[in-house]
N, C-alpha and C positions, 0 to 999 in steps of 0.2 A: 395350847399346843398348836403349832403351825401345821398346815396341810403338807404332808410329805409322803413319799412312797410307802413308808412303814405303816403309817396310820391308815392309808387307803387299802392295805392288804389285811388289816386286822378285821376279822368278821364281827359285825355288830348285830347280826340277825341270827335267828334260829332257823336253819335251812329246812329242817323237817316241818316246822310249823308253817313257814312260807309256802312250801311245796303243797302241803295239805290244803291251804286256803285256795291256791290256784287250781288244784285238782278238784276241789269242791265246786268250783265254777265251771267244771267240765273241760278244762284246758290241760295241756301237757306243759312240762317245764323243760326248756332248753338247757343244755349243760352250762351255758354261760349266763343265763338269766339271773341267777342269784348273785353272781359276781357284780353285775350291773346294779342290782338292787342295793347291794352293800355299798357300792360307790356312791349311789344316790343318797343313802342315809348319811354317809360321811359328808357329802356336800351340804345337806340340810343342816347338820350340826355346825359345820364351818360357817355357814351363812348366819346361823343364830348367834354364834359366838361373836362374829364380826358386828352384828347389830347391837349386841349387848355392850361391847366395848365402845362402839360409836356413841352410845347413850350414856357413857361413863358409869356403867354398872359392872359388877362382877358376877351377878347371878343371872343365869339364863332363865327367862320366864316363858310361859307357853306362847305368848304373843310374839316372841322373837322368831318363832317358826312360821 
């Protein structure tokens, strides 16, 4: 799947779990912080897929991240 607007808006994180982790570290969560975290997860996946294809594989492996 290519990186497009639709995929970057699809949430890949569990917001309540991410908020709890941040709050457990004694910090507050800005309203748009989780949106950026989600975008970062999408970028990580896109980069791993790119590396996988560059290595002529179809399976994303842990070391692709």
